[in-house]
N, C-alpha and C positions, 0 to 999 in steps of 0.2 A: 820117767821112762815111757809112760803112755803117750806123752806129748811127742816124743821122738818117734814112737811107733806110728802115731797118726800122721805125722809129717811124712814118714817113709811110705805109708800106704797111699797118701795123697799124691806123692811124686810118682809112685808106681802106676796108679790109676790115670794120672795125667799123661804119662808116657804111653800107656795103652790106648787111650783115646786119640792121641796124636798119631800113633802108628796106624790105627784103623782109618782115621781121616785121610792120611797120606796114601794109604793103599787103595782108596776108592778112586775110580776113574770117572771124573766129571766131564771129560771131553765128549763133545758131540761127534759122533762118527761122520766121516765124509765119504766112506766107502762101505758097501755091504760086505759082511763076512763071507768067506768061501762057502760055509754051510748054508747061509741064507740064500746065496746065489744059486746053489744046487737044489733048493727046495722045489718040489713039483707043484705047478699050478695048472689048472684045467680051464679050457675055453668053454664057451657055451655049447660047443659041439662035442664036449668031453675029451678033447685032445690034450694030452699032457705035454707040458714044456717045462724045462728048467727055468727058474725065474731069470737067470742071467741071459738066456736066449730071448726072453721077452724084452728085457732091457736093451740088448744088443740090436734088436729089430728097429729101435728108435735112436740109434747112435747118432749123436750130433744134434739132437733135438731136446728141448726142455720137456720134462715129464712131470705131470701132476699126478700123484697117487692118492686115491681116496680109499682107505680101508674101511669097509662098512659091512652091514648085514641087513637083510630084509626085515628082520624083527626089531631092529634098533630104531627107536623113536627119534633120538638125537640125530642119527644119520639121515633119516627121512626129512626131518625138519631142516637140515642143512642143504638138501638137494637143490632147492630153488636158487640159493646163492652159488652153488657149484655150477649150475647151468648158466648163471650170470657170468661167472668167471670164464666159462667156456666161450661165451660170446665175446667177452672183452679180450681174450687171449687165443685167437684162432690158430696161431702157430704152435701152441702147446699141445702135447699129446696128453689126453685125459685118460688115465688108467684106473679102473675100479677093481680092487681086490676084495672079494667077498669072503667073510669068515663063516658064512652059513654052512652048517653041517648037513642041512637038508638041501640037496642040490636043486630039487624042483622048486623049493621056496625061493631060492636065489634067482633061478631063471624066470619065475613068475614076477618077482620084484623088479627085475631089469625091464621087463615088458610093461608091467603095470605103471611104473613110475617114469617110463620112457627115458631111460638113462642112456645117453649116447656116449660112445667112447669105446675103449678097449676093455673087455671084461674077462676076469679070471677069478677062479675060486680056489681057496685054501680049504680043502675038505676036512682037515683036522680041527677046524674051528680056531677060536682066538686064544686057546690055552695050550695048544700043542703044535710043535713044529719049529724048525730052525729059523724060519723067517719071522714068525711072531715072537720067538725068543730074542732074536736080534733086535727087533723093534721095541722089546720090552712092553708089549701090547697089554695095557691094563684097561683101556677105555677106547671106545669107538664113538664117533668117527675119529679117524686119525688121518691127517694130511701130511704128505711128504712131497718135497720138490727135488727133482734131480736136474742139475744144470746141463748145458749142452756138452760139457766135457765128461759127463757121466758121474759127477761128484754129487753127493747129497748136500744141497744148499740149504734145505730146511728139513730137519729131522723130525720135529714134533710140533704139530699144531692140532688143536682139537676143535677149533672154531673157524668157520669160513671168513669171519670178519677180522681175524688176527692180522695185525699190520705186517708182521714178519712174513706171513703167507703171501699177502698181496705184493709186498716188496720183492720176494723171491721170484714171483711170476714175472714182474716187470723188469727185474735186473737183467741187463745184457752182459755178455762176457766178451 
């Protein structure tokens, strides 16, 4: 009897594992969620914009997004390569989304490290907010590429030497 009971429990457990596995969505998103698009970001002049308005401003262009913070050592170590990518890809819009909760630290970091491009801040930091939730932000730096049609062509890179990142920047539509 215990042999049949164990067999039944094994089948039940196997079915549960399969059900959980099938319910997980492993697809990489190609569009931002509506909540993420409506998230407020702030310019260096403290002007608020919905994230979708920032993206729409560059409609038809490829966008490289660097999610970073002035306190992040890995982010700062990646900056020279980001600057290299900027030189190699002059037609790409380079957008920097800071998750600094200290606004003045962010502004000083942009100036100190001479970061050229579009600058926005997510004042809720990297643990709160609809955009960081959508990105499932667990680590920075985080690099994202949006193609000329407004689709996310690269959702997650954490290293500037990532081949997928370089390919997404070079790929033409």
